[in-house]
C-alpha positions as CSV (number, residue, x, y, z in Angstrom):
1,M,-20.5,23.5,-31.7
2,A,-18.2,25.6,-30.2
3,D,-21.5,26.9,-28.7
4,T,-22.4,23.7,-27.3
5,I,-19.3,22.5,-26.3
6,P,-17.0,25.7,-25.1
7,G,-14.4,24.2,-24.1
8,P,-12.2,21.7,-25.0
9,P,-12.5,17.8,-23.4
10,S,-10.2,18.4,-21.1
11,T,-12.2,20.4,-19.6
12,Y,-14.9,18.3,-19.1
13,W,-13.0,15.3,-18.4
14,H,-11.3,16.5,-14.9
15,R,-14.6,18.9,-14.1
16,Q,-17.5,15.3,-14.7
17,I,-15.6,11.9,-15.5
18,Y,-13.7,9.6,-13.4
19,G,-12.4,6.1,-14.8
20,C,-12.4,3.1,-12.3
21,F,-10.0,0.0,-13.0
22,F,-9.0,-3.7,-11.7
23,R,-5.9,-5.6,-12.8
24,D,-4.8,-2.2,-14.8
25,K,-1.3,-1.5,-15.0
26,H,-1.7,1.1,-17.9
27,G,-4.5,2.8,-15.3
28,L,-1.5,3.7,-12.7
29,D,1.6,4.7,-15.6
30,S,-1.3,7.1,-17.0
31,L,-2.1,9.1,-13.6
32,D,0.9,11.6,-14.4
33,V,-1.7,12.3,-17.3
34,I,-5.1,11.9,-16.6
35,G,-4.3,12.6,-13.1
36,E,-4.6,11.5,-10.0
37,D,-7.8,13.4,-9.5
38,N,-10.4,11.4,-10.6
39,V,-9.7,7.2,-11.0
40,T,-10.6,5.2,-8.8
41,F,-9.7,1.2,-8.4
42,E,-12.9,-0.9,-8.6
43,T,-13.5,-3.9,-7.0
44,D,-16.4,-5.3,-8.8
45,Y,-17.8,-7.4,-6.5
46,P,-19.6,-9.9,-6.2
47,Q,-19.6,-9.9,-10.5
48,T,-17.1,-13.0,-11.2
49,D,-14.6,-11.6,-13.4
50,S,-13.7,-9.5,-10.0
51,T,-10.2,-9.4,-8.4
52,W,-12.4,-10.7,-4.8
53,P,-11.5,-12.7,-2.6
54,H,-8.4,-11.2,-3.5
55,T,-9.2,-7.6,-3.8
56,K,-6.1,-6.2,-1.1
57,K,-3.6,-7.8,-2.7
58,V,-4.7,-7.3,-6.1
59,A,-4.0,-3.2,-5.4
60,E,-1.7,-3.6,-2.5
61,E,1.0,-4.9,-6.2
62,L,-0.4,-2.8,-8.1
63,M,-0.6,0.6,-6.0
64,G,2.5,-0.6,-3.6
65,H,4.5,1.4,-6.1
66,L,2.6,5.1,-5.0
67,P,2.9,7.4,-2.3
68,Q,0.1,6.5,0.0
69,P,-1.9,10.0,0.0
70,T,-2.7,8.9,-3.9
71,V,-3.3,5.5,-3.3
72,D,-5.9,7.0,-0.7
73,K,-7.2,9.2,-3.0
74,I,-7.9,5.8,-5.8
75,V,-8.5,3.5,-3.2
76,R,-11.1,5.8,-1.4
77,G,-11.1,9.2,-1.5
78,N,-11.9,10.0,-4.8
79,A,-15.1,8.0,-5.0
80,I,-16.2,9.6,-1.7
81,K,-15.8,12.8,-4.1
82,M,-17.4,11.5,-7.7
83,L,-20.7,10.0,-5.2
84,H,-20.7,13.4,-2.7
85,L,-20.3,10.7,0.4
86,D,-21.2,12.3,3.7
87,L,-18.1,10.7,4.8
88,D,-14.7,11.4,7.1
89,E,-11.7,11.1,4.9
């Protein structure tokens, strides 16, 4: 198995995996462990279990205590990176 997967799981997490959340305080409380570079805030619009039309309010309530650069990554920057979008950050 070491030939197929030579590194520990944490190696692949930071390089290949993104988590997403909405209405999930635990996800934000875990940022110090999982890092802020692989987490995104989802809206799930137009699904019925989404935060729409109150998405902005939900995001502000969940992330209001975080530094603005961290919020910017979670709500926009990380998705741009993950999807390889050619947008100005």
